[in-house]
N, CA, C and O atoms as a Tinker XYZ file with bonds, in Angstrom:
   308  protein
     1  N     75.997000  161.381000   79.304000    73     2
     2  CA    76.273000  161.057000   77.915000    64     1     3
     3  C     77.023000  159.740000   77.795000    63     2     4     5
     4  O     76.770000  158.973000   76.865000    81     3
     5  N     77.948000  159.458000   78.721000    73     3     6
     6  CA    78.732000  158.231000   78.694000    64     5     7
     7  C     77.828000  157.012000   78.824000    63     6     8     9
     8  O     78.044000  156.009000   78.144000    81     7
     9  N     76.820000  157.084000   79.687000    73     7    10
    10  CA    75.894000  155.970000   79.866000    64     9    11
    11  C     75.141000  155.687000   78.562000    63    10    12    13
    12  O     74.954000  154.524000   78.204000    81    11
    13  N     74.716000  156.706000   77.863000    73    11    14
    14  CA    74.020000  156.540000   76.596000    64    13    15
    15  C     74.925000  155.856000   75.570000    63    14    16    17
    16  O     74.475000  154.978000   74.833000    81    15
    17  N     76.189000  156.254000   75.520000    73    15    18
    18  CA    77.149000  155.648000   74.595000    64    17    19
    19  C     77.343000  154.172000   74.922000    63    18    20    21
    20  O     77.397000  153.343000   74.013000    81    19
    21  N     77.449000  153.831000   76.198000    73    19    22
    22  CA    77.632000  152.429000   76.591000    64    21    23
    23  C     76.451000  151.581000   76.161000    63    22    24    25
    24  O     76.640000  150.432000   75.764000    81    23
    25  N     75.243000  152.109000   76.228000    73    23    26
    26  CA    74.055000  151.383000   75.793000    64    25    27
    27  C     74.136000  151.114000   74.293000    63    26    28    29
    28  O     73.859000  150.002000   73.845000    81    27
    29  N     74.512000  152.119000   73.525000    73    27    30
    30  CA    74.642000  151.945000   72.077000    64    29    31
    31  C     75.758000  150.962000   71.769000    63    30    32    33
    32  O     75.605000  150.108000   70.896000    81    31
    33  N     76.872000  151.070000   72.467000    73    31    34
    34  CA    78.009000  150.191000   72.238000    64    33    35
    35  C     77.641000  148.740000   72.532000    63    34    36    37
    36  O     78.004000  147.854000   71.759000    81    35
    37  N     76.928000  148.473000   73.630000    73    35    38
    38  CA    76.563000  147.099000   73.961000    64    37    39
    39  C     75.544000  146.549000   72.971000    63    38    40    41
    40  O     75.580000  145.360000   72.656000    81    39
    41  N     74.647000  147.379000   72.477000    73    39    42
    42  CA    73.679000  146.918000   71.484000    64    41    43
    43  C     74.390000  146.572000   70.182000    63    42    44    45
    44  O     74.077000  145.570000   69.538000    81    43
    45  N     75.337000  147.400000   69.806000    73    43    46
    46  CA    76.108000  147.145000   68.599000    64    45    47
    47  C     76.885000  145.851000   68.734000    63    46    48    49
    48  O     76.950000  145.072000   67.783000    81    47
    49  N     77.475000  145.603000   69.893000    73    47    50
    50  CA    78.245000  144.383000   70.109000    64    49    51
    51  C     77.368000  143.145000   69.981000    63    50    52    53
    52  O     77.813000  142.128000   69.448000    81    51
    53  N     76.119000  143.213000   70.465000    73    51    54
    54  CA    75.237000  142.051000   70.378000    64    53    55
    55  C     74.845000  141.743000   68.936000    63    54    56    57
    56  O     74.457000  140.616000   68.629000    81    55
    57  N     74.942000  142.730000   68.053000    73    55    58
    58  CA    74.638000  142.524000   66.638000    64    57    59
    59  C     75.906000  142.335000   65.801000    63    58    60    61
    60  O     75.874000  142.370000   64.571000    81    59
    61  N     77.012000  142.137000   66.503000    73    59    62
    62  CA    78.284000  141.891000   65.832000    64    61    63
    63  C     78.199000  140.624000   65.008000    63    62    64    65
    64  O     77.536000  139.667000   65.409000    81    63
    65  N     78.856000  140.602000   63.871000    73    63    66
    66  CA    78.851000  139.425000   63.014000    64    65    67
    67  C     79.995000  138.492000   63.389000    63    66    68    69
    68  O     81.127000  138.923000   63.605000    81    67
    69  N     79.675000  137.218000   63.461000    73    67    70
    70  CA    80.665000  136.183000   63.737000    64    69    71
    71  C     80.979000  135.447000   62.444000    63    70    72    73
    72  O     80.086000  135.184000   61.639000    81    71
    73  N     82.244000  135.117000   62.248000    73    71    74
    74  CA    82.581000  134.264000   61.105000    64    73    75
    75  C     82.572000  132.807000   61.577000    63    74    76    77
    76  O     82.288000  132.529000   62.741000    81    75
    77  N     82.880000  131.899000   60.683000    73    75    78
    78  CA    82.814000  130.471000   60.994000    64    77    79
    79  C     83.752000  130.095000   62.135000    63    78    80    81
    80  O     83.376000  129.325000   63.019000    81    79
    81  N     84.956000  130.627000   62.122000    73    79    82
    82  CA    85.933000  130.308000   63.177000    64    81    83
    83  C     85.442000  130.790000   64.548000    63    82    84    85
    84  O     85.577000  130.078000   65.544000    81    83
    85  N     84.876000  131.994000   64.595000    73    83    86
    86  CA    84.371000  132.530000   65.864000    64    85    87
    87  C     83.188000  131.713000   66.364000    63    86    88    89
    88  O     83.091000  131.421000   67.556000    81    87
    89  N     82.284000  131.341000   65.451000    73    87    90
    90  CA    81.143000  130.522000   65.842000    64    89    91
    91  C     81.615000  129.179000   66.376000    63    90    92    93
    92  O     81.126000  128.709000   67.403000    81    91
    93  N     82.556000  128.567000   65.687000    73    91    94
    94  CA    83.090000  127.275000   66.116000    64    93    95
    95  C     83.667000  127.371000   67.527000    63    94    96    97
    96  O     83.417000  126.507000   68.366000    81    95
    97  N     84.431000  128.418000   67.778000    73    95    98
    98  CA    85.003000  128.609000   69.106000    64    97    99
    99  C     83.947000  128.809000   70.173000    63    98   100   101
   100  O     84.063000  128.282000   71.280000    81    99
   101  N     82.927000  129.561000   69.844000    73    99   102
   102  CA    81.842000  129.826000   70.787000    64   101   103
   103  C     81.059000  128.553000   71.113000    63   102   104   105
   104  O     80.652000  128.342000   72.255000    81   103
   105  N     80.851000  127.705000   70.097000    73   103   106
   106  CA    80.071000  126.475000   70.295000    64   105   107
   107  C     80.925000  125.290000   70.735000    63   106   108   109
   108  O     80.391000  124.251000   71.123000    81   107
   109  N     82.243000  125.439000   70.676000    73   107   110
   110  CA    83.120000  124.338000   71.042000    64   109   111
   111  C     83.085000  123.213000   70.016000    63   110   112   113
   112  O     83.206000  122.041000   70.370000    81   111
   113  N     82.923000  123.563000   68.764000    73   111   114
   114  CA    82.866000  122.595000   67.670000    64   113   115
   115  C     83.871000  123.003000   66.610000    63   114   116   117
   116  O     84.346000  124.139000   66.598000    81   115
   117  N     84.191000  122.087000   65.730000    73   115   118
   118  CA    85.133000  122.427000   64.663000    64   117   119
   119  C     84.392000  123.127000   63.520000    63   118   120   121
   120  O     83.200000  122.897000   63.313000    81   119
   121  N     85.099000  123.975000   62.786000    73   119   122
   122  CA    84.482000  124.603000   61.619000    64   121   123
   123  C     83.996000  123.568000   60.601000    63   122   124   125
   124  O     82.972000  123.771000   59.949000    81   123
   125  N     84.725000  122.467000   60.467000    73   123   126
   126  CA    84.327000  121.422000   59.521000    64   125   127
   127  C     82.989000  120.797000   59.914000    63   126   128   129
   128  O     82.149000  120.535000   59.053000    81   127
   129  N     82.791000  120.561000   61.201000    73   127   130
   130  CA    81.524000  119.988000   61.673000    64   129   131
   131  C     80.373000  120.947000   61.412000    63   130   132   133
   132  O     79.294000  120.528000   60.993000    81   131
   133  N     80.596000  122.219000   61.655000    73   131   134
   134  CA    79.546000  123.211000   61.416000    64   133   135
   135  C     79.199000  123.251000   59.929000    63   134   136   137
   136  O     78.021000  123.300000   59.573000    81   135
   137  N     80.201000  123.231000   59.061000    73   135   138
   138  CA    79.944000  123.219000   57.612000    64   137   139
   139  C     79.108000  121.998000   57.212000    63   138   140   141
   140  O     78.167000  122.121000   56.428000    81   139
   141  N     79.449000  120.832000   57.742000    73   139   142
   142  CA    78.690000  119.617000   57.431000    64   141   143
   143  C     77.258000  119.731000   57.936000    63   142   144   145
   144  O     76.317000  119.357000   57.237000    81   143
   145  N     77.096000  120.246000   59.148000    73   143   146
   146  CA    75.758000  120.380000   59.722000    64   145   147
   147  C     74.890000  121.363000   58.953000    63   146   148   149
   148  O     73.670000  121.203000   58.914000    81   147
   149  N     75.488000  122.366000   58.348000    73   147   150
   150  CA    74.718000  123.328000   57.559000    64   149   151
   151  C     73.928000  122.638000   56.456000    63   150   152   153
   152  O     72.816000  123.056000   56.135000    81   151
   153  N     74.493000  121.584000   55.872000    73   151   154
   154  CA    73.778000  120.886000   54.799000    64   153   155
   155  C     73.058000  119.630000   55.296000    63   154   156   157
   156  O     71.979000  119.310000   54.796000    81   155
   157  N     73.620000  118.924000   56.253000    73   155   158
   158  CA    73.019000  117.663000   56.724000    64   157   159
   159  C     71.883000  117.857000   57.713000    63   158   160   161
   160  O     70.811000  117.270000   57.569000    81   159
   161  N     72.128000  118.684000   58.714000    73   159   162
   162  CA    71.104000  118.935000   59.740000    64   161   163
   163  C     71.187000  120.382000   60.217000    63   162   164   165
   164  O     71.784000  120.684000   61.250000    81   163
   165  N     70.575000  121.258000   59.441000    73   163   166
   166  CA    70.671000  122.699000   59.730000    64   165   167
   167  C     70.124000  123.100000   61.099000    63   166   168   169
   168  O     70.485000  124.162000   61.606000    81   167
   169  N     69.276000  122.294000   61.703000    73   167   170
   170  CA    68.747000  122.624000   63.037000    64   169   171
   171  C     69.837000  122.540000   64.112000    63   170   172   173
   172  O     69.643000  123.023000   65.227000    81   171
   173  N     70.976000  121.933000   63.783000    73   171   174
   174  CA    72.079000  121.803000   64.727000    64   173   175
   175  C     73.017000  123.015000   64.700000    63   174   176   177
   176  O     74.054000  123.027000   65.363000    81   175
   177  N     72.637000  124.022000   63.928000    73   175   178
   178  CA    73.461000  125.229000   63.775000    64   177   179
   179  C     72.553000  126.444000   63.969000    63   178   180   181
   180  O     71.411000  126.443000   63.511000    81   179
   181  N     73.059000  127.486000   64.651000    73   179   182
   182  CA    72.248000  128.700000   64.792000    64   181   183
   183  C     71.869000  129.274000   63.426000    63   182   184   185
   184  O     72.555000  129.022000   62.436000    81   183
   185  N     70.779000  130.044000   63.371000    73   183   186
   186  CA    70.365000  130.643000   62.097000    64   185   187
   187  C     71.462000  131.537000   61.524000    63   186   188   189
   188  O     72.064000  132.347000   62.228000    81   187
   189  N     71.696000  131.366000   60.249000    73   187   190
   190  CA    72.768000  132.049000   59.539000    64   189   191
   191  C     72.260000  133.342000   58.920000    63   190   192   193
   192  O     71.092000  133.449000   58.547000    81   191
   193  N     73.137000  134.307000   58.815000    73   191   194
   194  CA    72.834000  135.560000   58.129000    64   193   195
   195  C     73.240000  135.400000   56.678000    63   194   196   197
   196  O     74.383000  135.050000   56.386000    81   195
   197  N     72.315000  135.654000   55.770000    73   195   198
   198  CA    72.609000  135.556000   54.343000    64   197   199
   199  C     72.817000  136.950000   53.786000    63   198   200   201
   200  O     71.869000  137.726000   53.665000    81   199
   201  N     74.054000  137.267000   53.448000    73   199   202
   202  CA    74.357000  138.567000   52.869000    64   201   203
   203  C     74.123000  138.494000   51.371000    63   202   204   205
   204  O     74.720000  137.654000   50.697000    81   203
   205  N     73.263000  139.357000   50.833000    73   203   206
   206  CA    72.948000  139.314000   49.408000    64   205   207
   207  C     74.198000  139.406000   48.536000    63   206   208   209
   208  O     75.085000  140.227000   48.769000    81   207
   209  N     74.240000  138.550000   47.540000    73   207   210
   210  CA    75.330000  138.585000   46.582000    64   209   211
   211  C     76.628000  137.960000   47.053000    63   210   212   213
   212  O     77.649000  138.070000   46.374000    81   211
   213  N     76.605000  137.293000   48.229000    73   211   214
   214  CA    77.821000  136.663000   48.734000    64   213   215
   215  C     77.536000  135.242000   49.191000    63   214   216   217
   216  O     76.385000  134.847000   49.377000    81   215
   217  N     78.597000  134.496000   49.365000    73   215   218
   218  CA    78.486000  133.154000   49.926000    64   217   219
   219  C     79.134000  133.105000   51.306000    63   218   220   221
   220  O     79.435000  132.031000   51.828000    81   219
   221  N     79.343000  134.283000   51.887000    73   219   222
   222  CA    79.980000  134.360000   53.196000    64   221   223
   223  C     79.129000  133.685000   54.263000    63   222   224   225
   224  O     77.906000  133.823000   54.272000    81   223
   225  N     79.778000  132.958000   55.153000    73   223   226
   226  CA    79.098000  132.366000   56.299000    64   225   227
   227  C     79.257000  133.317000   57.472000    63   226   228   229
   228  O     80.361000  133.501000   57.986000    81   227
   229  N     78.157000  133.918000   57.893000    73   227   230
   230  CA    78.169000  134.858000   59.006000    64   229   231
   231  C     76.954000  134.622000   59.888000    63   230   232   233
   232  O     75.895000  134.203000   59.420000    81   231
   233  N     77.131000  134.901000   61.187000    73   231   234
   234  CA    76.057000  134.788000   62.163000    64   233   235
   235  C     76.076000  136.033000   63.028000    63   234   236   237
   236  O     77.143000  136.549000   63.362000    81   235
   237  N     74.879000  136.524000   63.396000    73   235   238
   238  CA    74.803000  137.639000   64.338000    64   237   239
   239  C     74.919000  137.075000   65.740000    63   238   240   241
   240  O     74.276000  136.076000   66.062000    81   239
   241  N     75.722000  137.694000   66.569000    73   239   242
   242  CA    75.909000  137.233000   67.944000    64   241   243
   243  C     74.572000  137.131000   68.667000    63   242   244   245
   244  O     74.351000  136.181000   69.418000    81   243
   245  N     73.687000  138.083000   68.457000    73   243   246
   246  CA    72.382000  138.071000   69.121000    64   245   247
   247  C     71.575000  136.832000   68.720000    63   246   248   249
   248  O     70.890000  136.251000   69.562000    81   247
   249  N     71.644000  136.417000   67.443000    73   247   250
   250  CA    70.920000  135.227000   66.994000    64   249   251
   251  C     71.510000  133.962000   67.605000    63   250   252   253
   252  O     70.780000  133.035000   67.957000    81   251
   253  N     72.827000  133.930000   67.730000    73   251   254
   254  CA    73.487000  132.759000   68.315000    64   253   255
   255  C     73.121000  132.626000   69.791000    63   254   256   257
   256  O     72.815000  131.528000   70.255000    81   255
   257  N     73.149000  133.732000   70.531000    73   255   258
   258  CA    72.817000  133.654000   71.954000    64   257   259
   259  C     71.346000  133.302000   72.158000    63   258   260   261
   260  O     71.018000  132.569000   73.091000    81   259
   261  N     70.458000  133.805000   71.311000    73   259   262
   262  CA    69.038000  133.430000   71.389000    64   261   263
   263  C     68.860000  131.945000   71.097000    63   262   264   265
   264  O     68.102000  131.262000   71.786000    81   263
   265  N     69.548000  131.448000   70.090000    73   263   266
   266  CA    69.470000  130.035000   69.706000    64   265   267
   267  C     69.982000  129.151000   70.844000    63   266   268   269
   268  O     69.376000  128.127000   71.159000    81   267
   269  N     71.088000  129.545000   71.454000    73   267   270
   270  CA    71.625000  128.788000   72.584000    64   269   271
   271  C     70.638000  128.762000   73.748000    63   270   272   273
   272  O     70.464000  127.728000   74.393000    81   271
   273  N     69.999000  129.885000   74.016000    73   271   274
   274  CA    69.035000  129.964000   75.114000    64   273   275
   275  C     67.855000  129.016000   74.888000    63   274   276   277
   276  O     67.305000  128.476000   75.848000    81   275
   277  N     67.468000  128.814000   73.645000    73   275   278
   278  CA    66.375000  127.893000   73.330000    64   277   279
   279  C     66.755000  126.438000   73.554000    63   278   280   281
   280  O     65.886000  125.575000   73.680000    81   279
   281  N     68.044000  126.170000   73.603000    73   279   282
   282  CA    68.511000  124.794000   73.719000    64   281   283
   283  C     69.069000  124.447000   75.091000    63   282   284   285
   284  O     69.787000  123.459000   75.239000    81   283
   285  N     68.741000  125.256000   76.096000    73   283   286
   286  CA    69.160000  124.954000   77.453000    64   285   287
   287  C     68.307000  123.812000   77.960000    63   286   288   289
   288  O     67.078000  123.890000   77.964000    81   287
   289  N     68.977000  122.740000   78.391000    73   287   290
   290  CA    68.254000  121.561000   78.866000    64   289   291
   291  C     67.443000  121.923000   80.111000    63   290   292   293
   292  O     67.945000  122.539000   81.051000    81   291
   293  N     66.188000  121.522000   80.083000    73   291   294
   294  CA    65.290000  121.791000   81.205000    64   293   295
   295  C     64.596000  123.135000   81.131000    63   294   296   297
   296  O     63.751000  123.427000   81.977000    81   295
   297  N     64.916000  123.953000   80.162000    73   295   298
   298  CA    64.282000  125.263000   80.041000    64   297   299
   299  C     62.831000  125.094000   79.613000    63   298   300   301
   300  O     62.521000  124.265000   78.756000    81   299
   301  N     61.969000  125.861000   80.196000    73   299   302
   302  CA    60.564000  125.837000   79.815000    64   301   303
   303  C     59.778000  124.678000   80.403000    63   302   304   305
   304  O     58.615000  124.477000   80.052000    81   303
   305  N     60.386000  123.931000   81.274000    73   303   306
   306  CA    59.664000  122.802000   81.899000    64   305   307
   307  C     59.100000  123.193000   83.221000    63   306   308
   308  O     58.464000  122.375000   83.887000    81   307
């Protein structure tokens, strides 16, 4: 039973929501730069989660890690 719980727990963690500060820390960029990139060059920022009825900036950890994996230099060559 413990193994099953760990699988659910790790899946839940990968779908954890990151706020702007957490994303900035993960990417090694400032929150201000990320905000500017959202409007100037959105391809420089992982895909954002749009929560209906809010203006909150949130990202799913799984989307951020997938986006980072796509940008590994030399990948797919």
